[in-house]
C-alpha positions in Angstrom: 12.7 7.0 1.2 9.5 5.2 2.1 7.4 8.3 0.9 9.2 8.4 -2.3 8.7 4.7 -3.0 5.1 5.0 -2.1 4.5 8.0 -4.2 6.1 6.3 -7.2 3.9 3.1 -6.7 0.8 5.1 -6.5 1.7 7.0 -9.7 2.3 3.8 -11.4 -0.8 2.0 -10.2 -3.2 4.9 -10.9 -1.7 6.8 -13.7 -3.6 7.6 -16.7 -0.7 9.6 -18.1 1.4 8.7 -21.1 2.9 5.1 -21.1 6.4 6.6 -21.7 6.3 8.5 -18.4 4.8 5.5 -16.5 7.6 3.4 -18.0 10.3 5.6 -16.7 8.9 5.9 -13.2 8.2 2.1 -13.1 12.0 1.5 -14.0 12.9 3.8 -11.1 10.7 2.1 -8.8 11.9 -1.4 -9.9 15.5 -0.3 -9.7 15.0 1.2 -6.1 13.0 -1.9 -4.8 15.6 -4.2 -6.2 18.4 -2.3 -4.6 16.6 -1.9 -1.1 15.7 -5.5 -1.1 19.1 -6.6 -2.3 17.6 -9.1 -4.8 19.8 -11.6 -6.7 19.8 -11.4 -10.5 17.4 -14.1 -10.7 15.1 -12.6 -8.0 15.4 -9.1 -9.8 14.4 -10.5 -13.2 11.2 -12.4 -11.8 10.3 -9.5 -9.7 10.6 -6.9 -12.3 8.8 -9.0 -15.0 5.9 -9.6 -12.6 5.6 -6.0 -11.4 5.6 -4.7 -14.9 2.8 -7.1 -16.0 0.9 -6.5 -12.8 1.1 -2.7 -13.1 -0.2 -3.0 -16.8 -3.1 -5.1 -15.6 -3.9 -2.6 -12.7 -3.7 0.3 -15.0 -6.0 -1.3 -17.5 -8.5 -2.3 -14.7 -8.5 1.2 -13.3 -9.1 2.8 -16.6 -12.0 0.4 -17.2 -13.5 1.4 -13.9 -13.1 5.1 -14.6 -14.9 4.5 -17.9 -17.6 2.7 -16.3 -18.1 5.4 -13.5 -18.6 7.8 -16.4 -21.5 5.4 -17.8 -23.0 5.4 -14.3 -23.0 9.1 -14.3 -25.0 9.2 -17.5 -27.6 6.6 -16.5 -31.1 7.8 -16.1 -33.2 4.5 -15.8 -33.3 2.6 -12.5 -33.0 -0.7 -14.2 -29.9 0.6 -16.0 -28.5 2.0 -12.9 -29.0 -1.4 -11.2 -27.1 -3.3 -13.9 -24.2 -0.8 -13.8 -23.8 -1.1 -10.2 -23.6 -4.9 -10.5 -21.0 -4.5 -13.1 -19.1 -1.9 -11.1 -19.0 -4.3 -8.1 -17.4 -7.0 -10.4 -14.8 -4.6 -11.6 -13.8 -3.6 -8.1 -13.7 -7.2 -7.0 -11.5 -8.0 -9.9 -9.2 -5.0 -9.0 -9.0 -6.1 -5.5 -8.2 -9.7 -6.6 -5.1 -8.3 -8.4 -3.9 -6.9 -4.9 -4.4 -10.4 -3.4 -2.6 -12.0 -6.3 0.3 -9.6 -5.7 0.6 -10.6 -2.1 0.7 -14.2 -2.9 3.1 -13.9 -6.0 5.5 -11.5 -4.2 5.6 -13.9 -1.3 6.3 -16.8 -3.4 9.0 -14.9 -5.6 10.8 -13.3 -2.7 10.1 -15.3 0.4 8.6 -13.8 3.8 11.5 -11.6 4.7 11.8 -9.7 1.4 8.1 -9.8 0.6 7.5 -8.2 4.1 10.0 -5.4 3.4 8.5 -4.9 -0.1 5.0 -4.3 1.2 6.2 -2.0 4.0 8.1 0.0 1.5 5.2 0.1 -0.9 2.6 1.1 1.6 
């Protein structure tokens, strides 16, 4: 079960596939997590809304990073490369902040018991 949830989450987070497929898998992930965590209706609504929004932001950030890497691969001038590396670092930092935000928000939404279960299942 843990492997399935992890695979679903990785696919959602890093997917560049069509939004329709991502939405289906995201709904499956949310349903399975809600069931396994035994979320109340209120918790499930808050959790689902947040995860959908977070996944959209992670996907957008990941796509931006991939586009930036493409630019880096085409850079020829040292000064341009230095600028691109600084921008790349900022993009990675922003992506990492999303993950930290997830820990904080999920902990607040679900409390320590269910948040711990969520992160164990997810990873």
